LOZAZA-353457 format. One record per atom (N, C-alpha, C): x negated, y negated, z. Coordinates in steps of 0.2 Angstrom, whole numbers, plus 5000, padded with zeros to 4 digits. Layout:
<rs>
XYZ;...
</rs>
This chain:
<rs>
499650065000;500050005000;499649945000;499649894995;499249834995;499349795001;498849755003;498849715008;499249645006;499449615011;499849555010;499449505006;498749505007;498349455004;498249464996;498449534994;498349544987;498949544983;499549524987;500149514983;500149444980;500349434974;500349374971;500849324975;500649264976;501049214979;501049214987;500549264990;500449264997;499749264999;499649245005;498949245008;498449215003;497849255003;497249235000;497349224992;497749274989;497849264982;498149204980;498649184984;499049114983;498549054983;498049064988;497549004989;497049004983;496849064981;496449074975;496749044969;497349064968;497749034962;497748964962;497948934968;497948864969;497348824967;496748854970;496148824969;495948824962;496048884959;495948894951;496248844947;496948834948;497348784945;497048714945;496848694951;496648634953;495948624949;495548674950;494848664946;494948654939;495448694936;495548694929;495848624927;496248594930;496548524929;495948474929;495548474935;495048434935;494548434930;494448494928;493948504922;494248474916;494848484914;495148454908;495148384909;495248354914;495248274915;494548254914;494048284917;493348264916;493148264909;493348324905;493248324898;493548264894;494148254896;494448194893;494148134894;493948114900;493548054902;492848054898;492548114897;491948114894;492048094886;492548124883;492648114876;492848034875;493248014880;493447934879;492847894880;492347914885;491747874886;491347874880;491247934877;490847944871;491147904865;491747904864;492047874858;491947794859;492047774865;491947704867;491247674866;490747724867;490047704866;489847694859;490147734854;489847734847;490347694843;490947684845;491347634841;491747674836;492247644833;492747684829;492447704822;491947664819;491647684813;491347754813;490947764818;490547834819;491047884821;491547874824;492047924826;492347954820;492547914815;492947934810;492547954804;491947934804;491447954798;491348024797;491348054791;491248124790;490448124789;490148164794;489448174793;489148214787;489648254784;489448294779;489448254772;489748204772;489848164765;489548094766;488948084767;488648014768;488847974762;488947904763;489147864758;488547854753;488747844746;488347844741;488147774740;487447764739;487247694737;487347674730;487647624729;487847604722;487447534721;487047534715;486647474714;487047424710;487147364712;487547314709;487047264707;487047244700;486647194698;486747134701;486147094702;486247024705;486646984701;487046944704;487546894700;487346824703;487546784699;487446714701;488146684704;488146664710;488746644712;488746574714;489246534713;489246464715;489346464723;488846424726;488946414733;489546384735;489846404740;490446374742;490346344749;490746294751;490646264758;490746324763;490446314769;490546354775;491246354777;491546404778;492246404780;492346424787;491846414791;491846434798;491546494800;491146524796;490746584799;490846644794;490546704795;490646754790;491246794792;491646804787;492246844787;492146914788;492546954793;492547024794;492847054788;492547114786;492947154781;493647164782;494047164777;494747174778;494947234781;495347234787;495547284791;495147314796;494447294796;494047314801;494247284808;494447224808;494647194815;495247224818;495747244814;496347284816;496147344819;495647384815;495447454818;495147444824;494647394825;494347384832;494847374837;495247334836;495747314841;496147374843;496447414838;496847474839;496347524843;495747534841;495347584845;495247564852;495147504853;495047474860;495647494864;496247474861;496847484865;496947564867;496847604862;496947674863;496447704868;495847674868;495347694873;495547674880;495747614881;496047594887;496647634890;497047644885;497647684887;497447754889;497047784885;496847854887;496447864893;496047804895;495647804901;496147804907;496647754906;497147744912;497547814913;497747844907;498147904908;497647964912;497047964910;496648014913;496548004920;496447934922;496347914929;496947934933;497547924930;498247934934;498248014935;498048054930;498148124931;497648144936;497048114936;496548144941;496748124948;497048064949;497348044955;497948084958;498348104953;498948144955;498648214957;498148244954;497848304956;497548304962;497148244964;496848244970;497348234976;497848194975;498448194980;498748254981;498848294976;499148364977;498648404981;498048404979;497548444983;497548424991;497548364992;497548334999;498148355002;498748354999;499348375002;499348445004;499148484999;499148555000;498648575006;498048545007;497648555012;497948535019;498248475019;498548455025;499148505027;499548525023;500048565024;499848635027;499248655024;499048725026;498748715033;498348665034;498148655041;498648645046;499148605044;499748595049;500048665051;500148705046;500448775047;500048815051;499348815050;498948855054;498948825062;498948765063;499048735070;499648755073;500248765069;500848785072;500848865074;500448905071;500448975072;499948985078;500149015083;499749025089;499249075088;498649065090;498149125089;498249185094;498049245092;498249305096;498049295103;497449255105;497249245112;497649195115;498049155112;498449105115;499149115116;499349175114;500049195115;500249205122;500649175125;500849175132;501249235133;501249255139;501649315142;502349295142;502849335139;503549315139;503849365144;504149345150;504449385154;505049435151;505249415145;505749455142;505449525140;504749525140;504449595139;504449635145;504649605151;504649645157;505349635160;505849675158;506549675160;506549675168;506149715171;506249715178;506049645182;505549605179;505449545182;506049495181;506349495175;506849455174;507449475178;507549535179;508149565182;508149545190;507449545192;507349525199;507549445200;507349405195;507549335196;508249325195;508649355191;509349355191;509649375197;509449435200;509749455206;509649405212;509049375212;508849325218;509349275218;509649255212;510049195212;510849215211;510949275212;511649305211;512149275216;511949265223;512349245228;512549165227;512049125225;512149055224;512549045218;512449095213;512849085207;513649105208;513749155212;514449175213;514749115218;514349085222;514649035226;514848975222;514448955217;514548905212;515248915208;515348975207;515948995203;516548985207;516548995213;517048995218;517248925220;516848875218;516948805221;517148755215;517548705217;517748655212;518248675207;518348635202;518848655197;518648715193;519148755191;518948815187;518548805181;518748755177;518348735171;517648725172;517448675177;516748665178;516448715182;516748755186;516448815189;516248865184;516648885179;516448935174;515848915170;515848845168;515348825164;514648825168;514748805174;514148805179;513848875180;514248915180;514048985181;513649015175;513948995170;513549025163;512848985163;512848925164;512248885163;511748905169;511948935174;511448955179;511049015176;511349055172;510949115169;510349085165;510449025162;509948995158;509448965162;509648935168;509148895172;508748945176;509049005178;508649055181;508149085177;508249095170;507849125165;507249075164;507349005164;506848955163;506348955169;506648965175;506248965181;505749025181;506049075178;505649145178;505149135172;505149085168;504649075163;504849095156;505549115155;505749135148;505949065144;505649065138;505749005134;506349015129;506748965129;507248965124;506948945117;507148985112;506948965105;507248895103;506948855099;507248795096;507848805093;507948865089;508548875085;509148905089;508948925095;509548955099;509948905103;510648925103;511048885107;511048915114;511348875119;511448905126;511748975126;512248985122;512549055123;512149105120;511749085114;511349135111;510749155116;510449105119;509949115124;510149165130;510749145132;510949185138;511149255136;511449265130;511649335128;510949375127;510449335124;509849375123;509549405129;509449355134;509149385141;509549435144;510249425144;510649475147;510649545144;510549545137;510449605134;509849635135;509349595136;508649625138;508649655145;509049635149;509049665156;509649725156;509849735150;510449795150;511049775154;511249715154;511849695158;512449725155;512949735159;513549765157;513849725151;513849755145;514049725139;514749695139;515249735141;515949715142;516049655146;515649665152;515749605157;515449545154;514849545151;514549495147;515049465142;515349505138;515749475133;516349435136;516649465142;517149425145;516949365148;516349365151;516149305154;515949245148;515649275143;515549225137;516149195134;516649235134;517349215131;517649155136;517549175142;517849125147;517449055147;516749065146;516349005146;516548965140;516648995134;516748955128;517448925129;517948955132;518648925133;518548865137;518148875143;518048815148;517648765145;517248775140;516748725138;517048685132;517448725128;517648695121;518348685120;518748725124;519448725122;519848665126;520448645124;520748585126;521348615131;521448675131;522048695136;521748705143;522248715147;522048715155;521648785156;521148775161;520848835163;521048845170;521348895172;521748915178;521348955183;521648965189;521249005194;521249075191;521749095187;521649165184;521049175180;520849125176;520249125173;519649125177;519649095183;519149095188;519049165191;519649195192;519649265195;519349315190;519449305184;519249355179;518449345178;518249275179;517549265178;517149295184;517449285190;517149315196;517049395195;517549425193;517549495192;516949515187;516949475181;516449495176;515749475179;515649425183;515049405185;514749465190;515249485194;515049545199;514749605195;515149625190;514949675185;514249665182;514149605180;513449595177;512949605182;513049575188;512449575193;512349645195;512949685195;512849755197;512449795192;512549785186;512149825181;511449795181;511349735182;510649705182;510249735188;510649745194;510349765199;510049835198;510349875194;510049945193;509349935189;509249885185;508649875181;508049855186;508249805191;507749775196;507549825201;508049875202;507849925208;507249965206;506749985211;506250025209;506450095207;
</rs>
């Protein structure tokens, strides 16, 4: 089975492909700049002249011409000035385009390097991975059992709605004190359900307690003493099942 680094689009192969593409583009841009510089240095006449067919020297007999007054200097051959201007404009435009392409490639490379370094910093090194108490159900179960009495007392006090919400949130606070971290993408309910599942809590009791919490937290209808009584019964069942995990 091939390693991940050998699969196209992943790992080292993707990095090599990116570097190869960047080097190729930079080489093409450098060649274009070289050609533009060469053309600018020799002028348009030498660029378009065919070296294989040198111009033929034609002897013209001397003629007597009537001298004319100076008209302000020697006139350029017809069309030569236009060709020089056009060549200069084309050279400038080509140079600008090559410069823009090179800058775009450099910006792409810098962005890729920064993104790669940022991703590497986000990934913890193997030696830096911290211990998660969820890997030890017994430790988490002991922390939940230690707060069971206070949690039940909070459920029996105050308004039923507030008491049920507080009861559910105590699971989360106990876990945080035990060192369990909540993932950024997890809601309060998802985090609590994950830790209760890890300690093998009674799934039926957890489902009842979670439903009562959602009703108390989000619904508009009245939360009665009957809801509180059901929550107390479910909480006792949860702690009873968790106690079996924490027992030696």
